[in-house]
Structures are given as structure tokens and as C-alpha cells.
PDB file with one MODEL, atoms N, CA, C and O in Angstrom:
MODEL        1
ATOM      1  N   MET A   1      21.953 -29.452  32.113  1.00  0.00           N
ATOM      2  CA  MET A   1      20.595 -29.746  31.698  1.00  0.00           C
ATOM      3  C   MET A   1      19.772 -28.468  31.535  1.00  0.00           C
ATOM      4  O   MET A   1      19.072 -28.305  30.536  1.00  0.00           O
ATOM      5  N   ALA A   2      19.854 -27.559  32.516  1.00  0.00           N
ATOM      6  CA  ALA A   2      19.091 -26.307  32.445  1.00  0.00           C
ATOM      7  C   ALA A   2      19.554 -25.467  31.261  1.00  0.00           C
ATOM      8  O   ALA A   2      18.743 -24.806  30.611  1.00  0.00           O
ATOM      9  N   MET A   3      20.840 -25.490  30.981  1.00  0.00           N
ATOM     10  CA  MET A   3      21.376 -24.718  29.860  1.00  0.00           C
ATOM     11  C   MET A   3      20.839 -25.260  28.539  1.00  0.00           C
ATOM     12  O   MET A   3      20.549 -24.486  27.626  1.00  0.00           O
ATOM     13  N   LEU A   4      20.703 -26.571  28.430  1.00  0.00           N
ATOM     14  CA  LEU A   4      20.167 -27.197  27.223  1.00  0.00           C
ATOM     15  C   LEU A   4      18.730 -26.765  26.990  1.00  0.00           C
ATOM     16  O   LEU A   4      18.339 -26.494  25.854  1.00  0.00           O
ATOM     17  N   ILE A   5      17.941 -26.698  28.054  1.00  0.00           N
ATOM     18  CA  ILE A   5      16.537 -26.267  27.940  1.00  0.00           C
ATOM     19  C   ILE A   5      16.471 -24.812  27.500  1.00  0.00           C
ATOM     20  O   ILE A   5      15.644 -24.455  26.661  1.00  0.00           O
ATOM     21  N   ILE A   6      17.332 -23.971  28.057  1.00  0.00           N
ATOM     22  CA  ILE A   6      17.369 -22.550  27.676  1.00  0.00           C
ATOM     23  C   ILE A   6      17.707 -22.416  26.199  1.00  0.00           C
ATOM     24  O   ILE A   6      17.076 -21.633  25.490  1.00  0.00           O
ATOM     25  N   VAL A   7      18.674 -23.156  25.737  1.00  0.00           N
ATOM     26  CA  VAL A   7      19.070 -23.108  24.328  1.00  0.00           C
ATOM     27  C   VAL A   7      17.923 -23.582  23.446  1.00  0.00           C
ATOM     28  O   VAL A   7      17.677 -23.000  22.390  1.00  0.00           O
ATOM     29  N   GLN A   8      17.221 -24.623  23.861  1.00  0.00           N
ATOM     30  CA  GLN A   8      16.090 -25.135  23.075  1.00  0.00           C
ATOM     31  C   GLN A   8      14.957 -24.112  23.018  1.00  0.00           C
ATOM     32  O   GLN A   8      14.348 -23.915  21.967  1.00  0.00           O
ATOM     33  N   VAL A   9      14.678 -23.472  24.131  1.00  0.00           N
ATOM     34  CA  VAL A   9      13.622 -22.444  24.167  1.00  0.00           C
ATOM     35  C   VAL A   9      14.006 -21.273  23.275  1.00  0.00           C
ATOM     36  O   VAL A   9      13.172 -20.760  22.529  1.00  0.00           O
ATOM     37  N   GLN A  10      15.253 -20.851  23.346  1.00  0.00           N
ATOM     38  CA  GLN A  10      15.718 -19.761  22.489  1.00  0.00           C
ATOM     39  C   GLN A  10      15.575 -20.134  21.018  1.00  0.00           C
ATOM     40  O   GLN A  10      15.159 -19.304  20.210  1.00  0.00           O
ATOM     41  N   GLN A  11      15.910 -21.353  20.665  1.00  0.00           N
ATOM     42  CA  GLN A  11      15.794 -21.799  19.276  1.00  0.00           C
ATOM     43  C   GLN A  11      14.340 -21.820  18.833  1.00  0.00           C
ATOM     44  O   GLN A  11      14.030 -21.434  17.706  1.00  0.00           O
ATOM     45  N   GLN A  12      13.444 -22.266  19.710  1.00  0.00           N
ATOM     46  CA  GLN A  12      12.016 -22.289  19.373  1.00  0.00           C
ATOM     47  C   GLN A  12      11.487 -20.871  19.155  1.00  0.00           C
ATOM     48  O   GLN A  12      10.731 -20.616  18.217  1.00  0.00           O
ATOM     49  N   TRP A  13      11.896 -19.951  20.035  1.00  0.00           N
ATOM     50  CA  TRP A  13      11.473 -18.558  19.856  1.00  0.00           C
ATOM     51  C   TRP A  13      12.034 -17.976  18.559  1.00  0.00           C
ATOM     52  O   TRP A  13      11.335 -17.262  17.839  1.00  0.00           O
ATOM     53  N   PHE A  14      13.277 -18.280  18.272  1.00  0.00           N
ATOM     54  CA  PHE A  14      13.885 -17.799  17.034  1.00  0.00           C
ATOM     55  C   PHE A  14      13.104 -18.321  15.828  1.00  0.00           C
ATOM     56  O   PHE A  14      12.776 -17.557  14.920  1.00  0.00           O
ATOM     57  N   ASN A  15      12.807 -19.616  15.819  1.00  0.00           N
ATOM     58  CA  ASN A  15      12.048 -20.214  14.718  1.00  0.00           C
ATOM     59  C   ASN A  15      10.665 -19.575  14.595  1.00  0.00           C
ATOM     60  O   ASN A  15      10.201 -19.293  13.490  1.00  0.00           O
ATOM     61  N   TYR A  16      10.014 -19.350  15.727  1.00  0.00           N
ATOM     62  CA  TYR A  16       8.686 -18.745  15.727  1.00  0.00           C
ATOM     63  C   TYR A  16       8.722 -17.330  15.172  1.00  0.00           C
ATOM     64  O   TYR A  16       7.890 -16.971  14.339  1.00  0.00           O
ATOM     65  N   THR A  17       9.680 -16.518  15.626  1.00  0.00           N
ATOM     66  CA  THR A  17       9.750 -15.137  15.141  1.00  0.00           C
ATOM     67  C   THR A  17      10.115 -15.081  13.660  1.00  0.00           C
ATOM     68  O   THR A  17       9.642 -14.199  12.944  1.00  0.00           O
ATOM     69  N   GLU A  18      10.938 -15.996  13.196  1.00  0.00           N
ATOM     70  CA  GLU A  18      11.260 -16.056  11.768  1.00  0.00           C
ATOM     71  C   GLU A  18      10.009 -16.379  10.958  1.00  0.00           C
ATOM     72  O   GLU A  18       9.769 -15.781   9.909  1.00  0.00           O
ATOM     73  N   LYS A  19       9.218 -17.323  11.447  1.00  0.00           N
ATOM     74  CA  LYS A  19       7.982 -17.706  10.760  1.00  0.00           C
ATOM     75  C   LYS A  19       6.997 -16.528  10.714  1.00  0.00           C
ATOM     76  O   LYS A  19       6.403 -16.250   9.673  1.00  0.00           O
ATOM     77  N   VAL A  20       6.833 -15.851  11.839  1.00  0.00           N
ATOM     78  CA  VAL A  20       5.927 -14.702  11.894  1.00  0.00           C
ATOM     79  C   VAL A  20       6.433 -13.587  10.983  1.00  0.00           C
ATOM     80  O   VAL A  20       5.637 -12.946  10.297  1.00  0.00           O
ATOM     81  N   ASP A  21       7.730 -13.347  10.967  1.00  0.00           N
ATOM     82  CA  ASP A  21       8.306 -12.337  10.072  1.00  0.00           C
ATOM     83  C   ASP A  21       7.988 -12.649   8.609  1.00  0.00           C
ATOM     84  O   ASP A  21       7.613 -11.757   7.848  1.00  0.00           O
ATOM     85  N   ARG A  22       8.138 -13.911   8.218  1.00  0.00           N
ATOM     86  CA  ARG A  22       7.829 -14.294   6.830  1.00  0.00           C
ATOM     87  C   ARG A  22       6.354 -14.097   6.514  1.00  0.00           C
ATOM     88  O   ARG A  22       6.004 -13.655   5.420  1.00  0.00           O
ATOM     89  N   MET A  23       5.489 -14.425   7.470  1.00  0.00           N
ATOM     90  CA  MET A  23       4.055 -14.259   7.263  1.00  0.00           C
ATOM     91  C   MET A  23       3.684 -12.786   7.106  1.00  0.00           C
ATOM     92  O   MET A  23       2.890 -12.429   6.235  1.00  0.00           O
ATOM     93  N   ILE A  24       4.260 -11.937   7.951  1.00  0.00           N
ATOM     94  CA  ILE A  24       3.985 -10.501   7.874  1.00  0.00           C
ATOM     95  C   ILE A  24       4.528  -9.925   6.573  1.00  0.00           C
ATOM     96  O   ILE A  24       3.865  -9.110   5.931  1.00  0.00           O
ATOM     97  N   GLU A  25       5.716 -10.337   6.184  1.00  0.00           N
ATOM     98  CA  GLU A  25       6.309  -9.873   4.934  1.00  0.00           C
ATOM     99  C   GLU A  25       5.432 -10.262   3.742  1.00  0.00           C
ATOM    100  O   GLU A  25       5.210  -9.444   2.850  1.00  0.00           O
ATOM    101  N   GLU A  26       4.941 -11.479   3.718  1.00  0.00           N
ATOM    102  CA  GLU A  26       4.092 -11.938   2.629  1.00  0.00           C
ATOM    103  C   GLU A  26       2.764 -11.176   2.613  1.00  0.00           C
ATOM    104  O   GLU A  26       2.278 -10.797   1.548  1.00  0.00           O
ATOM    105  N   ALA A  27       2.183 -10.954   3.782  1.00  0.00           N
ATOM    106  CA  ALA A  27       0.933 -10.199   3.864  1.00  0.00           C
ATOM    107  C   ALA A  27       1.133  -8.770   3.379  1.00  0.00           C
ATOM    108  O   ALA A  27       0.290  -8.232   2.662  1.00  0.00           O
ATOM    109  N   PHE A  28       2.239  -8.159   3.766  1.00  0.00           N
ATOM    110  CA  PHE A  28       2.539  -6.793   3.330  1.00  0.00           C
ATOM    111  C   PHE A  28       2.723  -6.743   1.817  1.00  0.00           C
ATOM    112  O   PHE A  28       2.199  -5.848   1.154  1.00  0.00           O
ATOM    113  N   ARG A  29       3.470  -7.711   1.269  1.00  0.00           N
ATOM    114  CA  ARG A  29       3.698  -7.764  -0.172  1.00  0.00           C
ATOM    115  C   ARG A  29       2.382  -7.927  -0.931  1.00  0.00           C
ATOM    116  O   ARG A  29       2.155  -7.247  -1.932  1.00  0.00           O
ATOM    117  N   LEU A  30       1.529  -8.809  -0.468  1.00  0.00           N
ATOM    118  CA  LEU A  30       0.237  -9.023  -1.126  1.00  0.00           C
ATOM    119  C   LEU A  30      -0.655  -7.791  -1.023  1.00  0.00           C
ATOM    120  O   LEU A  30      -1.380  -7.470  -1.965  1.00  0.00           O
ATOM    121  N   ASN A  31      -0.608  -7.100   0.113  1.00  0.00           N
ATOM    122  CA  ASN A  31      -1.409  -5.901   0.287  1.00  0.00           C
ATOM    123  C   ASN A  31      -0.958  -4.799  -0.658  1.00  0.00           C
ATOM    124  O   ASN A  31      -1.790  -4.126  -1.266  1.00  0.00           O
ATOM    125  N   VAL A  32       0.345  -4.608  -0.786  1.00  0.00           N
ATOM    126  CA  VAL A  32       0.866  -3.591  -1.708  1.00  0.00           C
ATOM    127  C   VAL A  32       0.500  -3.958  -3.143  1.00  0.00           C
ATOM    128  O   VAL A  32       0.095  -3.091  -3.917  1.00  0.00           O
ATOM    129  N   LYS A  33       0.637  -5.225  -3.502  1.00  0.00           N
ATOM    130  CA  LYS A  33       0.297  -5.682  -4.848  1.00  0.00           C
ATOM    131  C   LYS A  33      -1.179  -5.429  -5.141  1.00  0.00           C
ATOM    132  O   LYS A  33      -1.519  -4.924  -6.211  1.00  0.00           O
ATOM    133  N   TRP A  34      -2.057  -5.775  -4.201  1.00  0.00           N
ATOM    134  CA  TRP A  34      -3.486  -5.578  -4.391  1.00  0.00           C
ATOM    135  C   TRP A  34      -3.820  -4.090  -4.522  1.00  0.00           C
ATOM    136  O   TRP A  34      -4.634  -3.704  -5.361  1.00  0.00           O
ATOM    137  N   SER A  35      -3.187  -3.258  -3.687  1.00  0.00           N
ATOM    138  CA  SER A  35      -3.431  -1.817  -3.736  1.00  0.00           C
ATOM    139  C   SER A  35      -3.007  -1.232  -5.079  1.00  0.00           C
ATOM    140  O   SER A  35      -3.716  -0.403  -5.648  1.00  0.00           O
ATOM    141  N   LEU A  36      -1.853  -1.663  -5.585  1.00  0.00           N
ATOM    142  CA  LEU A  36      -1.386  -1.169  -6.882  1.00  0.00           C
ATOM    143  C   LEU A  36      -2.296  -1.645  -8.019  1.00  0.00           C
ATOM    144  O   LEU A  36      -2.531  -0.909  -8.977  1.00  0.00           O
ATOM    145  N   GLN A  37      -2.802  -2.865  -7.914  1.00  0.00           N
ATOM    146  CA  GLN A  37      -3.738  -3.361  -8.928  1.00  0.00           C
ATOM    147  C   GLN A  37      -5.031  -2.557  -8.908  1.00  0.00           C
ATOM    148  O   GLN A  37      -5.571  -2.229  -9.964  1.00  0.00           O
ATOM    149  N   GLU A  38      -5.530  -2.236  -7.723  1.00  0.00           N
ATOM    150  CA  GLU A  38      -6.748  -1.432  -7.612  1.00  0.00           C
ATOM    151  C   GLU A  38      -6.521  -0.028  -8.174  1.00  0.00           C
ATOM    152  O   GLU A  38      -7.389   0.515  -8.857  1.00  0.00           O
ATOM    153  N   LEU A  39      -5.369   0.552  -7.893  1.00  0.00           N
ATOM    154  CA  LEU A  39      -5.046   1.875  -8.419  1.00  0.00           C
ATOM    155  C   LEU A  39      -4.948   1.825  -9.937  1.00  0.00           C
ATOM    156  O   LEU A  39      -5.456   2.716 -10.618  1.00  0.00           O
ATOM    157  N   SER A  40      -4.307   0.801 -10.472  1.00  0.00           N
ATOM    158  CA  SER A  40      -4.195   0.636 -11.920  1.00  0.00           C
ATOM    159  C   SER A  40      -5.574   0.479 -12.552  1.00  0.00           C
ATOM    160  O   SER A  40      -5.854   1.066 -13.597  1.00  0.00           O
ATOM    161  N   ARG A  41      -6.429  -0.311 -11.917  1.00  0.00           N
ATOM    162  CA  ARG A  41      -7.790  -0.516 -12.420  1.00  0.00           C
ATOM    163  C   ARG A  41      -8.576   0.794 -12.396  1.00  0.00           C
ATOM    164  O   ARG A  41      -9.353   1.072 -13.309  1.00  0.00           O
ATOM    165  N   ALA A  42      -8.373   1.593 -11.358  1.00  0.00           N
ATOM    166  CA  ALA A  42      -9.071   2.876 -11.252  1.00  0.00           C
ATOM    167  C   ALA A  42      -8.594   3.853 -12.322  1.00  0.00           C
ATOM    168  O   ALA A  42      -9.387   4.620 -12.868  1.00  0.00           O
ATOM    169  N   ILE A  43      -7.293   3.822 -12.621  1.00  0.00           N
ATOM    170  CA  ILE A  43      -6.732   4.746 -13.608  1.00  0.00           C
ATOM    171  C   ILE A  43      -7.060   4.293 -15.025  1.00  0.00           C
ATOM    172  O   ILE A  43      -7.442   5.112 -15.862  1.00  0.00           O
ATOM    173  N   SER A  44      -6.917   2.998 -15.304  1.00  0.00           N
ATOM    174  CA  SER A  44      -7.027   2.485 -16.668  1.00  0.00           C
ATOM    175  C   SER A  44      -8.418   1.972 -17.017  1.00  0.00           C
ATOM    176  O   SER A  44      -8.737   1.808 -18.195  1.00  0.00           O
ATOM    177  N   GLY A  45      -9.228   1.722 -16.037  1.00  0.00           N
ATOM    178  CA  GLY A  45     -10.508   1.077 -16.286  1.00  0.00           C
ATOM    179  C   GLY A  45     -10.324  -0.424 -16.199  1.00  0.00           C
ATOM    180  O   GLY A  45      -9.201  -0.928 -16.165  1.00  0.00           O
ATOM    181  N   ASP A  46     -11.437  -1.124 -16.163  1.00  0.00           N
ATOM    182  CA  ASP A  46     -11.356  -2.573 -16.002  1.00  0.00           C
ATOM    183  C   ASP A  46     -11.710  -3.340 -17.265  1.00  0.00           C
ATOM    184  O   ASP A  46     -11.907  -4.554 -17.211  1.00  0.00           O
ATOM    185  N   GLY A  47     -11.794  -2.663 -18.389  1.00  0.00           N
ATOM    186  CA  GLY A  47     -12.139  -3.324 -19.645  1.00  0.00           C
ATOM    187  C   GLY A  47     -13.626  -3.240 -19.933  1.00  0.00           C
ATOM    188  O   GLY A  47     -14.027  -3.223 -21.097  1.00  0.00           O
ATOM    189  N   LYS A  48     -14.446  -3.188 -18.903  1.00  0.00           N
ATOM    190  CA  LYS A  48     -15.895  -3.069 -19.066  1.00  0.00           C
ATOM    191  C   LYS A  48     -16.322  -1.609 -19.090  1.00  0.00           C
ATOM    192  O   LYS A  48     -17.311  -1.246 -19.727  1.00  0.00           O
ATOM    193  N   SER A  49     -15.571  -0.791 -18.396  1.00  0.00           N
ATOM    194  CA  SER A  49     -15.873   0.635 -18.354  1.00  0.00           C
ATOM    195  C   SER A  49     -14.571   1.415 -18.495  1.00  0.00           C
ATOM    196  O   SER A  49     -13.477   0.893 -18.278  1.00  0.00           O
ATOM    197  N   GLY A  50     -14.725   2.663 -18.860  1.00  0.00           N
ATOM    198  CA  GLY A  50     -13.556   3.518 -19.034  1.00  0.00           C
ATOM    199  C   GLY A  50     -12.964   3.930 -17.702  1.00  0.00           C
ATOM    200  O   GLY A  50     -13.515   3.624 -16.645  1.00  0.00           O
ATOM    201  N   PRO A  51     -11.851   4.618 -17.757  1.00  0.00           N
ATOM    202  CA  PRO A  51     -11.206   5.063 -16.515  1.00  0.00           C
ATOM    203  C   PRO A  51     -12.052   6.122 -15.811  1.00  0.00           C
ATOM    204  O   PRO A  51     -12.785   6.879 -16.448  1.00  0.00           O
ATOM    205  N   ASN A  52     -11.937   6.157 -14.517  1.00  0.00           N
ATOM    206  CA  ASN A  52     -12.621   7.156 -13.706  1.00  0.00           C
ATOM    207  C   ASN A  52     -11.596   8.155 -13.196  1.00  0.00           C
ATOM    208  O   ASN A  52     -10.473   7.776 -12.865  1.00  0.00           O
ATOM    209  N   PRO A  53     -11.968   9.421 -13.129  1.00  0.00           N
ATOM    210  CA  PRO A  53     -11.030  10.402 -12.576  1.00  0.00           C
ATOM    211  C   PRO A  53     -10.802  10.124 -11.099  1.00  0.00           C
ATOM    212  O   PRO A  53     -11.730   9.777 -10.368  1.00  0.00           O
ATOM    213  N   LEU A  54      -9.562  10.279 -10.673  1.00  0.00           N
ATOM    214  CA  LEU A  54      -9.244  10.054  -9.270  1.00  0.00           C
ATOM    215  C   LEU A  54      -9.446  11.311  -8.434  1.00  0.00           C
ATOM    216  O   LEU A  54      -9.784  11.234  -7.253  1.00  0.00           O
ATOM    217  N   PHE A  55      -9.237  12.464  -9.052  1.00  0.00           N
ATOM    218  CA  PHE A  55      -9.447  13.716  -8.350  1.00  0.00           C
ATOM    219  C   PHE A  55      -9.665  14.811  -9.385  1.00  0.00           C
ATOM    220  O   PHE A  55      -9.400  14.625 -10.572  1.00  0.00           O
ATOM    221  N   LYS A  56     -10.147  15.941  -8.920  1.00  0.00           N
ATOM    222  CA  LYS A  56     -10.456  17.066  -9.804  1.00  0.00           C
ATOM    223  C   LYS A  56      -9.648  18.284  -9.357  1.00  0.00           C
ATOM    224  O   LYS A  56      -9.626  18.638  -8.178  1.00  0.00           O
ATOM    225  N   VAL A  57      -8.996  18.905 -10.314  1.00  0.00           N
ATOM    226  CA  VAL A  57      -8.229  20.113 -10.055  1.00  0.00           C
ATOM    227  C   VAL A  57      -8.717  21.186 -11.019  1.00  0.00           C
ATOM    228  O   VAL A  57      -8.794  20.959 -12.226  1.00  0.00           O
ATOM    229  N   GLN A  58      -9.040  22.330 -10.489  1.00  0.00           N
ATOM    230  CA  GLN A  58      -9.489  23.448 -11.316  1.00  0.00           C
ATOM    231  C   GLN A  58      -8.290  24.357 -11.584  1.00  0.00           C
ATOM    232  O   GLN A  58      -7.606  24.794 -10.658  1.00  0.00           O
ATOM    233  N   VAL A  59      -8.046  24.635 -12.866  1.00  0.00           N
ATOM    234  CA  VAL A  59      -6.923  25.489 -13.261  1.00  0.00           C
ATOM    235  C   VAL A  59      -7.495  26.743 -13.895  1.00  0.00           C
ATOM    236  O   VAL A  59      -8.308  26.669 -14.817  1.00  0.00           O
ATOM    237  N   ILE A  60      -7.068  27.895 -13.396  1.00  0.00           N
ATOM    238  CA  ILE A  60      -7.582  29.171 -13.885  1.00  0.00           C
ATOM    239  C   ILE A  60      -6.415  29.998 -14.413  1.00  0.00           C
ATOM    240  O   ILE A  60      -5.408  30.185 -13.731  1.00  0.00           O
ATOM    241  N   LEU A  61      -6.574  30.490 -15.647  1.00  0.00           N
ATOM    242  CA  LEU A  61      -5.582  31.390 -16.227  1.00  0.00           C
ATOM    243  C   LEU A  61      -6.124  32.805 -16.078  1.00  0.00           C
ATOM    244  O   LEU A  61      -7.167  33.143 -16.638  1.00  0.00           O
ATOM    245  N   GLU A  62      -5.411  33.623 -15.323  1.00  0.00           N
ATOM    246  CA  GLU A  62      -5.876  34.970 -15.035  1.00  0.00           C
ATOM    247  C   GLU A  62      -4.698  35.928 -15.065  1.00  0.00           C
ATOM    248  O   GLU A  62      -3.753  35.783 -14.290  1.00  0.00           O
ATOM    249  N   ASN A  63      -4.753  36.892 -15.949  1.00  0.00           N
ATOM    250  CA  ASN A  63      -3.686  37.886 -16.080  1.00  0.00           C
ATOM    251  C   ASN A  63      -2.317  37.228 -16.237  1.00  0.00           C
ATOM    252  O   ASN A  63      -1.373  37.566 -15.522  1.00  0.00           O
ATOM    253  N   ASP A  64      -2.218  36.308 -17.155  1.00  0.00           N
ATOM    254  CA  ASP A  64      -0.978  35.604 -17.463  1.00  0.00           C
ATOM    255  C   ASP A  64      -0.424  34.804 -16.271  1.00  0.00           C
ATOM    256  O   ASP A  64       0.765  34.488 -16.226  1.00  0.00           O
ATOM    257  N   LYS A  65      -1.272  34.493 -15.345  1.00  0.00           N
ATOM    258  CA  LYS A  65      -0.871  33.657 -14.210  1.00  0.00           C
ATOM    259  C   LYS A  65      -1.804  32.455 -14.129  1.00  0.00           C
ATOM    260  O   LYS A  65      -3.002  32.546 -14.396  1.00  0.00           O
ATOM    261  N   VAL A  66      -1.224  31.355 -13.759  1.00  0.00           N
ATOM    262  CA  VAL A  66      -1.999  30.127 -13.618  1.00  0.00           C
ATOM    263  C   VAL A  66      -2.277  29.901 -12.137  1.00  0.00           C
ATOM    264  O   VAL A  66      -1.362  29.923 -11.314  1.00  0.00           O
ATOM    265  N   HIS A  67      -3.548  29.684 -11.807  1.00  0.00           N
ATOM    266  CA  HIS A  67      -3.956  29.403 -10.435  1.00  0.00           C
ATOM    267  C   HIS A  67      -4.552  28.004 -10.395  1.00  0.00           C
ATOM    268  O   HIS A  67      -5.448  27.671 -11.171  1.00  0.00           O
ATOM    269  N   PHE A  68      -4.050  27.207  -9.496  1.00  0.00           N
ATOM    270  CA  PHE A  68      -4.589  25.874  -9.290  1.00  0.00           C
ATOM    271  C   PHE A  68      -5.493  25.913  -8.067  1.00  0.00           C
ATOM    272  O   PHE A  68      -5.093  26.364  -6.994  1.00  0.00           O
ATOM    273  N   VAL A  69      -6.697  25.441  -8.247  1.00  0.00           N
ATOM    274  CA  VAL A  69      -7.649  25.395  -7.149  1.00  0.00           C
ATOM    275  C   VAL A  69      -8.052  23.946  -6.941  1.00  0.00           C
ATOM    276  O   VAL A  69      -8.690  23.337  -7.800  1.00  0.00           O
ATOM    277  N   SER A  70      -7.678  23.407  -5.806  1.00  0.00           N
ATOM    278  CA  SER A  70      -8.116  22.061  -5.466  1.00  0.00           C
ATOM    279  C   SER A  70      -8.324  21.989  -3.974  1.00  0.00           C
ATOM    280  O   SER A  70      -7.460  22.381  -3.190  1.00  0.00           O
ATOM    281  N   LEU A  71      -9.454  21.495  -3.598  1.00  0.00           N
ATOM    282  CA  LEU A  71      -9.769  21.357  -2.181  1.00  0.00           C
ATOM    283  C   LEU A  71      -9.466  19.939  -1.755  1.00  0.00           C
ATOM    284  O   LEU A  71      -9.913  18.982  -2.388  1.00  0.00           O
ATOM    285  N   LEU A  72      -8.718  19.805  -0.703  1.00  0.00           N
ATOM    286  CA  LEU A  72      -8.343  18.490  -0.221  1.00  0.00           C
ATOM    287  C   LEU A  72      -9.577  17.661   0.115  1.00  0.00           C
ATOM    288  O   LEU A  72      -9.560  16.440  -0.040  1.00  0.00           O
ATOM    289  N   VAL A  73     -10.625  18.293   0.563  1.00  0.00           N
ATOM    290  CA  VAL A  73     -11.854  17.584   0.903  1.00  0.00           C
ATOM    291  C   VAL A  73     -12.440  16.939  -0.338  1.00  0.00           C
ATOM    292  O   VAL A  73     -13.021  15.857  -0.253  1.00  0.00           O
ATOM    293  N   LEU A  74     -12.298  17.582  -1.494  1.00  0.00           N
ATOM    294  CA  LEU A  74     -12.864  17.047  -2.726  1.00  0.00           C
ATOM    295  C   LEU A  74     -11.991  15.971  -3.358  1.00  0.00           C
ATOM    296  O   LEU A  74     -12.462  15.224  -4.216  1.00  0.00           O
ATOM    297  N   LEU A  75     -10.726  15.880  -2.949  1.00  0.00           N
ATOM    298  CA  LEU A  75      -9.857  14.857  -3.515  1.00  0.00           C
ATOM    299  C   LEU A  75     -10.256  13.535  -2.953  1.00  0.00           C
ATOM    300  O   LEU A  75      -9.657  12.514  -3.290  1.00  0.00           O
TER     301      LEU A  75
ENDMDL
END
């Protein structure tokens, strides 16, 4: 009898963790999808307005050398 209860409890925990895993997986998938849509909207514009720059990089040509100047704070 005690063994049957242990097996039932283990099965309930297994079912619960499987359900939680599916919920977390779905939430993660939706979050990634939403983030990519927001990034796409930022890059391409939303149809009402044009695209906005995501960051600014200053490029300087000096003595046949290219210097990239970008401050992480400004990105």
C-alpha cells in the first residue's frame, strides 16, 4: 500500500514538472518572438514612420587608416 502511494506521488510530481516545463518553454518562445518582432519594427519601421537608428558609430578616415569611434554608453 505504501509503495502504491509513493508511485502515485512520483507520477503526480512528474506530471506537474512536465506541465511547468511546457509552460516555461511556451513563455520563453513567446518572449523571443516578441523581442524579435520589436527589433524588426525598430529596424524596419512600423509603416507609420521610418526606421530609427539603433546605435551611432563614428568612422574617421585619417592617414589611410580607418578609426571607429563608438561609446558603449551611447549605444
